[in-house]
BAMAR-708016 format. One record per residue (C-alpha): residue number from 1; residue in one letter; x, y, z. Coordinates in Angstrom, 3 decimals, padded with zeros to 6 digits. Last residue first. Example, Ala and Ser with C-alpha at 12.3 -4.5 7.8 and 13.67 -1.06 7.14 Angstrom:
[2 "S" [013.670 -001.060 007.140]]
[1 "A" [012.300 -004.500 007.800]]
END
This chain:
[333 "E" [-018.947 071.704 039.832]]
[332 "T" [-017.265 075.179 039.093]]
[331 "D" [-015.111 076.726 041.977]]
[330 "R" [-016.425 080.224 042.257]]
[329 "G" [-012.824 082.642 042.516]]
[328 "D" [-014.225 085.187 039.321]]
[327 "G" [-011.215 083.443 037.665]]
[326 "S" [-007.053 085.706 036.946]]
[325 "G" [-006.097 084.362 039.980]]
[324 "D" [-003.513 081.914 038.019]]
[323 "T" [-005.054 078.120 039.297]]
[322 "D" [-008.259 078.700 039.075]]
[321 "V" [-009.690 075.598 040.080]]
[320 "W" [-012.910 073.549 037.837]]
[319 "R" [-013.924 070.829 039.682]]
[318 "F" [-015.960 067.407 038.477]]
[317 "P" [-017.099 065.452 041.253]]
[316 "T" [-015.576 061.966 042.754]]
[315 "S" [-017.237 058.727 042.224]]
[314 "P" [-014.798 056.124 043.972]]
[313 "T" [-014.501 053.433 041.442]]
[312 "S" [-016.450 049.914 042.872]]
[311 "D" [-018.941 050.031 040.883]]
[310 "A" [-017.310 050.910 037.314]]
[309 "S" [-014.817 047.569 038.541]]
[308 "E" [-017.900 046.116 039.118]]
[307 "D" [-019.409 045.665 036.391]]
[306 "G" [-016.660 045.662 034.160]]
[305 "V" [-016.042 042.141 036.046]]
[304 "A" [-019.674 041.198 034.788]]
[303 "D" [-019.599 042.005 030.784]]
[302 "G" [-016.752 039.936 030.805]]
[301 "R" [-018.806 036.861 032.877]]
[300 "Q" [-021.228 037.737 030.296]]
[299 "S" [-018.165 037.507 027.185]]
[298 "E" [-017.373 033.816 028.769]]
[297 "A" [-020.740 032.531 029.456]]
[296 "D" [-021.589 033.708 025.524]]
[295 "A" [-018.033 032.170 024.677]]
[294 "D" [-019.026 028.988 026.118]]
[293 "S" [-022.170 028.572 024.521]]
[292 "A" [-020.627 029.470 021.676]]
[291 "G" [-017.544 027.020 021.921]]
[290 "E" [-020.641 024.326 022.890]]
[289 "E" [-021.903 024.984 019.567]]
[288 "G" [-019.318 024.358 017.569]]
[287 "R" [-018.001 020.786 019.525]]
[286 "G" [-021.869 018.883 018.266]]
[285 "D" [-020.853 020.683 014.826]]
[284 "G" [-017.968 019.413 014.775]]
[283 "A" [-018.110 015.084 013.869]]
[282 "V" [-019.850 016.415 010.672]]
[281 "A" [-023.223 014.197 010.032]]
[280 "V" [-023.212 012.074 005.965]]
[279 "S" [-026.228 012.764 004.469]]
[278 "S" [-025.202 016.022 002.543]]
[277 "A" [-027.346 018.747 001.916]]
[276 "I" [-027.738 019.715 -001.318]]
[275 "H" [-029.937 023.119 -001.789]]
[274 "G" [-032.071 024.078 -004.570]]
[273 "E" [-035.525 023.997 -002.321]]
[272 "S" [-034.386 020.033 -001.313]]
[271 "A" [-031.358 018.315 -003.591]]
[270 "V" [-030.382 015.114 -001.550]]
[269 "A" [-026.371 013.928 -001.618]]
[268 "A" [-025.555 010.228 000.066]]
[267 "V" [-021.358 010.761 000.661]]
[266 "T" [-020.949 006.949 002.281]]
[265 "R" [-020.473 005.337 -001.057]]
[264 "G" [-018.259 007.802 -003.094]]
[263 "T" [-015.726 005.951 -004.057]]
[262 "Q" [-012.985 007.798 -002.095]]
[261 "V" [-015.285 007.966 000.147]]
[260 "A" [-015.951 004.962 000.866]]
[259 "P" [-011.781 004.190 -000.019]]
[258 "A" [-011.177 006.209 003.072]]
[257 "V" [-008.417 008.862 001.563]]
[256 "E" [-005.079 007.328 001.523]]
[255 "A" [-002.164 008.516 004.700]]
[254 "P" [001.096 010.277 002.366]]
[253 "P" [003.271 007.573 001.126]]
[252 "R" [006.637 007.394 003.298]]
[251 "D" [009.540 009.847 003.109]]
[250 "D" [008.801 011.481 006.235]]
[249 "L" [008.917 008.612 007.892]]
[248 "S" [012.665 007.918 006.716]]
[247 "E" [013.437 011.647 007.491]]
[246 "E" [011.755 011.040 010.972]]
[245 "S" [014.843 008.706 011.952]]
[244 "S" [013.808 004.616 011.481]]
[243 "Q" [014.409 002.584 015.103]]
[242 "E" [010.830 002.241 016.231]]
[241 "D" [010.376 001.108 012.933]]
[240 "D" [012.504 -001.321 012.510]]
[239 "T" [011.502 -003.295 014.811]]
[238 "A" [008.638 -003.057 013.556]]
[237 "L" [009.891 -004.692 010.521]]
[236 "A" [011.040 -007.359 012.320]]
[235 "D" [007.277 -008.122 014.142]]
[234 "S" [005.204 -007.039 011.132]]
[233 "A" [007.037 -009.575 008.634]]
[232 "G" [004.406 -012.282 009.033]]
[231 "R" [001.556 -010.522 009.067]]
[230 "G" [003.191 -009.592 005.967]]
[229 "Y" [003.178 -012.961 004.085]]
[228 "L" [-000.165 -013.331 005.121]]
[227 "V" [-001.937 -010.929 004.040]]
[226 "G" [-000.210 -011.277 001.006]]
[225 "A" [-000.642 -015.377 000.437]]
[224 "V" [-004.611 -013.652 002.126]]
[223 "V" [-005.098 -011.666 -001.632]]
[222 "R" [-003.097 -014.562 -004.081]]
[221 "A" [-005.484 -016.826 -003.097]]
[220 "Y" [-008.703 -014.697 -003.469]]
[219 "F" [-007.193 -013.579 -006.613]]
[218 "L" [-006.870 -017.174 -007.819]]
[217 "V" [-009.886 -018.137 -006.662]]
[216 "V" [-011.804 -015.488 -008.442]]
[215 "V" [-009.504 -016.730 -011.482]]
[214 "G" [-011.896 -020.465 -011.313]]
[213 "V" [-015.002 -018.931 -010.356]]
[212 "L" [-014.428 -016.550 -013.597]]
[211 "T" [-014.298 -019.575 -015.815]]
[210 "A" [-011.578 -020.364 -018.293]]
[209 "T" [-009.492 -020.912 -014.808]]
[208 "T" [-011.581 -023.493 -014.429]]
[207 "P" [-008.567 -026.030 -014.408]]
[206 "L" [-005.739 -023.149 -012.469]]
[205 "G" [-008.712 -021.779 -009.568]]
[204 "V" [-008.527 -025.236 -007.200]]
[203 "A" [-004.776 -026.532 -007.383]]
[202 "I" [-003.641 -023.382 -008.139]]
[201 "G" [-005.704 -022.019 -004.140]]
[200 "V" [-003.938 -024.488 -002.844]]
[199 "A" [-000.348 -024.389 -003.765]]
[198 "L" [-001.039 -020.418 -003.021]]
[197 "T" [-002.606 -021.540 000.240]]
[196 "A" [000.372 -023.237 000.989]]
[195 "V" [003.071 -020.988 000.390]]
[194 "A" [000.852 -018.226 002.420]]
[193 "L" [001.432 -020.165 005.043]]
[192 "L" [005.016 -021.483 004.586]]
[191 "W" [005.489 -017.954 004.126]]
[190 "G" [003.947 -017.003 007.332]]
[189 "K" [005.521 -019.336 009.777]]
[188 "V" [008.981 -018.074 008.318]]
[187 "Y" [008.243 -014.937 008.366]]
[186 "G" [007.289 -014.948 012.422]]
[185 "G" [010.257 -017.168 012.853]]
[184 "S" [012.377 -013.950 011.918]]
[183 "G" [015.572 -014.700 009.522]]
[182 "A" [013.474 -012.974 005.484]]
[181 "V" [013.302 -009.872 007.714]]
[180 "G" [016.900 -010.067 008.778]]
[179 "L" [017.807 -011.109 005.289]]
[178 "V" [015.871 -007.486 003.631]]
[177 "T" [017.369 -005.528 006.157]]
[176 "R" [021.158 -007.534 005.104]]
[175 "V" [020.420 -007.383 000.909]]
[174 "A" [019.243 -003.753 001.269]]
[173 "L" [017.649 -003.773 -001.863]]
[172 "A" [013.584 -002.749 000.466]]
[171 "D" [014.679 -000.001 001.148]]
[170 "R" [016.123 001.341 -002.172]]
[169 "L" [012.205 000.530 -003.560]]
[168 "R" [011.343 003.421 -001.035]]
[167 "G" [007.633 003.223 001.104]]
[166 "E" [009.181 001.862 004.553]]
[165 "S" [006.811 -000.724 004.546]]
[164 "A" [005.552 -002.120 001.393]]
[163 "F" [009.316 -001.748 000.081]]
[162 "V" [010.385 -003.898 003.513]]
[161 "A" [007.308 -006.399 002.677]]
[160 "V" [008.013 -006.517 -000.699]]
[159 "A" [011.199 -007.701 000.188]]
[158 "A" [010.084 -010.212 002.427]]
[157 "P" [007.815 -011.345 -000.754]]
[156 "R" [010.784 -012.202 -002.463]]
[155 "L" [013.382 -013.583 -000.167]]
[154 "Y" [011.379 -016.987 -000.090]]
[153 "L" [010.465 -017.547 -003.871]]
[152 "Y" [013.938 -016.689 -004.807]]
[151 "L" [015.548 -019.020 -002.323]]
[150 "V" [013.471 -021.059 -004.046]]
[149 "G" [014.760 -019.798 -007.657]]
[148 "Y" [018.120 -019.904 -006.261]]
[147 "G" [018.246 -023.279 -005.063]]
[146 "V" [016.953 -024.752 -008.887]]
[145 "T" [019.143 -022.534 -010.361]]
[144 "G" [022.198 -023.266 -008.690]]
[143 "V" [021.757 -026.653 -009.393]]
[142 "A" [021.252 -026.496 -013.334]]
[141 "A" [024.151 -024.293 -013.550]]
[140 "V" [026.885 -026.298 -011.119]]
[139 "V" [025.419 -029.008 -013.466]]
[138 "L" [025.839 -026.708 -016.487]]
[137 "A" [029.073 -025.791 -015.393]]
[136 "L" [030.319 -029.373 -014.736]]
[135 "A" [029.602 -030.684 -018.434]]
[134 "V" [031.132 -027.144 -019.954]]
[133 "G" [035.385 -028.026 -017.797]]
[132 "V" [033.973 -031.471 -018.864]]
[131 "G" [033.676 -030.085 -022.982]]
[130 "V" [036.995 -028.559 -022.312]]
[129 "A" [038.635 -031.580 -020.134]]
[128 "T" [037.666 -033.438 -023.762]]
[127 "N" [035.411 -035.830 -024.536]]
[126 "P" [032.399 -034.404 -023.997]]
[125 "S" [033.361 -032.630 -027.214]]
[124 "V" [032.401 -028.774 -027.602]]
[123 "V" [031.501 -027.839 -031.000]]
[122 "G" [029.188 -030.466 -031.128]]
[121 "S" [025.795 -028.473 -031.229]]
[120 "G" [024.334 -030.276 -027.963]]
[119 "L" [027.463 -029.433 -025.758]]
[118 "L" [027.820 -025.922 -026.614]]
[117 "L" [024.377 -025.168 -026.752]]
[116 "V" [023.987 -027.145 -023.143]]
[115 "S" [026.358 -025.254 -022.008]]
[114 "G" [025.204 -021.497 -023.103]]
[113 "G" [021.586 -023.441 -021.993]]
[112 "G" [023.279 -023.075 -018.191]]
[111 "V" [025.118 -020.682 -018.122]]
[110 "A" [022.417 -018.520 -019.040]]
[109 "L" [020.137 -019.436 -016.645]]
[108 "L" [022.335 -019.213 -014.311]]
[107 "G" [022.681 -015.014 -015.121]]
[106 "A" [018.941 -015.373 -015.327]]
[105 "L" [018.926 -016.521 -011.540]]
[104 "P" [021.025 -013.761 -010.471]]
[103 "L" [019.364 -011.245 -012.154]]
[102 "A" [016.553 -012.027 -009.917]]
[101 "Y" [015.915 -010.183 -007.023]]
[100 "V" [016.745 -006.687 -009.615]]
[99 "V" [014.099 -008.133 -011.901]]
[98 "G" [011.512 -008.515 -008.428]]
[97 "L" [012.494 -005.419 -006.915]]
[96 "A" [011.803 -003.451 -011.105]]
[95 "T" [008.311 -005.100 -011.009]]
[94 "A" [007.668 -004.060 -007.288]]
[93 "Q" [008.419 -000.955 -008.473]]
[92 "V" [006.016 -000.261 -011.308]]
[91 "G" [003.827 -002.339 -009.347]]
[90 "D" [004.089 000.591 -006.742]]
[89 "R" [003.269 003.034 -009.504]]
[88 "V" [000.253 001.237 -011.091]]
[87 "L" [-001.673 000.765 -007.802]]
[86 "R" [-000.483 004.996 -007.172]]
[85 "S" [-002.457 005.775 -010.753]]
[84 "W" [-005.054 003.428 -009.068]]
[83 "D" [-005.811 005.607 -006.237]]
[82 "V" [-008.786 002.820 -005.582]]
[81 "F" [-009.457 -000.880 -005.700]]
[80 "S" [-010.342 -001.928 -002.223]]
[79 "P" [-008.235 -002.630 000.849]]
[78 "T" [-008.101 -005.489 002.576]]
[77 "A" [-009.654 -005.696 006.233]]
[76 "R" [-008.454 -006.750 009.754]]
[75 "D" [-005.977 -004.473 009.750]]
[74 "G" [-002.663 -005.571 011.014]]
[73 "A" [-000.394 -002.878 010.251]]
[72 "L" [001.724 -005.633 007.922]]
[71 "G" [-000.852 -007.265 006.554]]
[70 "T" [-002.373 -004.071 005.195]]
[69 "R" [001.362 -002.839 003.862]]
[68 "V" [001.516 -005.968 002.534]]
[67 "V" [-002.612 -006.092 001.142]]
[66 "R" [-001.467 -002.459 -000.730]]
[65 "V" [001.327 -004.238 -002.196]]
[64 "D" [-000.365 -006.818 -003.700]]
[63 "Y" [-002.418 -004.485 -005.231]]
[62 "G" [000.387 -002.427 -007.330]]
[61 "R" [000.736 -006.526 -008.911]]
[60 "L" [-001.782 -006.349 -009.588]]
[59 "V" [-002.486 -003.317 -011.276]]
[58 "L" [001.002 -003.942 -012.694]]
[57 "P" [-000.371 -006.904 -014.073]]
[56 "P" [-003.367 -004.968 -015.635]]
[55 "V" [-001.276 -002.209 -017.235]]
[54 "V" [000.957 -004.431 -019.598]]
[53 "F" [-001.094 -006.113 -022.199]]
[52 "L" [-003.825 -003.758 -021.909]]
[51 "P" [-001.842 -001.105 -022.176]]
[50 "T" [000.012 -003.367 -025.457]]
[49 "L" [-003.160 -003.250 -027.269]]
[48 "L" [-002.374 -000.989 -029.811]]
[47 "L" [000.703 -003.036 -031.229]]
[46 "G" [-002.457 -005.244 -032.962]]
[45 "L" [-002.256 -002.671 -035.482]]
[44 "P" [000.938 -004.374 -037.092]]
[43 "T" [-001.389 -007.376 -037.921]]
[42 "T" [-001.832 -010.485 -037.300]]
[41 "A" [000.851 -011.660 -035.269]]
[40 "V" [000.702 -008.811 -033.340]]
[39 "A" [-002.680 -009.613 -032.486]]
[38 "L" [-001.821 -013.017 -032.123]]
[37 "L" [001.071 -012.255 -029.439]]
[36 "W" [-001.373 -009.630 -027.496]]
[35 "V" [-004.541 -012.576 -027.538]]
[34 "V" [-001.711 -014.841 -025.816]]
[33 "P" [-000.099 -012.229 -023.310]]
[32 "A" [-003.490 -011.179 -022.530]]
[31 "A" [-004.743 -013.960 -020.966]]
[30 "L" [-003.485 -014.387 -017.904]]
[29 "T" [-003.778 -010.867 -016.872]]
[28 "V" [-007.109 -010.401 -018.365]]
[27 "L" [-008.630 -013.607 -016.349]]
[26 "T" [-006.842 -011.728 -013.768]]
[25 "L" [-007.889 -008.465 -013.497]]
[24 "V" [-011.299 -009.952 -014.276]]
[23 "G" [-010.325 -011.970 -010.691]]
[22 "G" [-009.766 -008.352 -008.740]]
[21 "M" [-012.358 -007.211 -010.102]]
[20 "F" [-014.674 -009.448 -008.940]]
[19 "V" [-013.050 -009.535 -005.313]]
[18 "T" [-013.575 -005.964 -004.981]]
[17 "T" [-016.480 -005.647 -005.926]]
[16 "A" [-017.984 -008.543 -003.438]]
[15 "A" [-016.070 -007.058 -000.637]]
[14 "D" [-017.346 -003.467 -000.557]]
[13 "Q" [-016.018 -002.250 002.569]]
[12 "T" [-014.040 -005.097 002.988]]
[11 "R" [-014.769 -007.356 005.909]]
[10 "T" [-014.847 -010.695 003.360]]
[9 "P" [-010.794 -010.563 002.042]]
[8 "A" [-010.286 -010.340 005.462]]
[7 "A" [-011.960 -013.667 006.517]]
[6 "L" [-008.735 -015.595 004.689]]
[5 "A" [-005.652 -013.738 006.763]]
[4 "D" [-007.752 -013.913 009.478]]
[3 "R" [-008.093 -017.727 010.117]]
[2 "L" [-004.412 -018.117 008.987]]
[1 "M" [-002.581 -015.340 011.712]]
END
């Protein structure tokens, strides 16, 4: 599983371009918040840079969904950066999915922060019964934050895998389905390998984030982790897909045109005598010629049958017959 996942980004048709583009988007995603805050603090016109702050992370999250879908399908190569509008849409839904699963974590952080504020400001004395209760709430919130933080890191990729498989956000919010994926042995293995890959990628790439090499390493580790998430969840989701209805199949996103065709790398046109000749061979040409030959043969067989039918009909001369007796009594042939 790990070996195939590590090799998957290199098997893309435009691997160098994809990895380079992913590195640039990663760099922009990391630097955009700082640049945006400085720009807004300097001048209100800095708000014009908001798309720079919002779009790249959404594109990367949408690409994560596409990579997980690649792992689920068992493809040997990761996808290219094509159909950017769909990447943004998937990124928005993946972000919303993460926010929903992070709501309990936000609640625990709010409880912990409020407890610290009450105790630190002296509003509540720790020597009173109320103070003891606030201190206990702080402990529970701290333990819960750490525990649910780990659980969030474990469940969110499973939810993304469900979303990548079904194409619907409500399926990824079905806790029972997500827990079924998260409880499978394949997902446990894929998740552990993905965490190890991300740890190595962060340890190597983060110190060199200022260089393009560092962000490329971070992006590469991110892609490998996505493939591992998908491969790990594939068995559990394959069972669910066999039991799904036709309605769920119809709701899935339509099949995408091959990246090479979308980017125009395999459709070379040559101008000759005022005509444009495509270098892409049409597979149906051979069948067309064969079909024409079959049609000619069928036509010849039809002519032969017609001739045979004509020969088998007896030749009877045409005769005029006088039926009322007014004629001259002669039969005309």
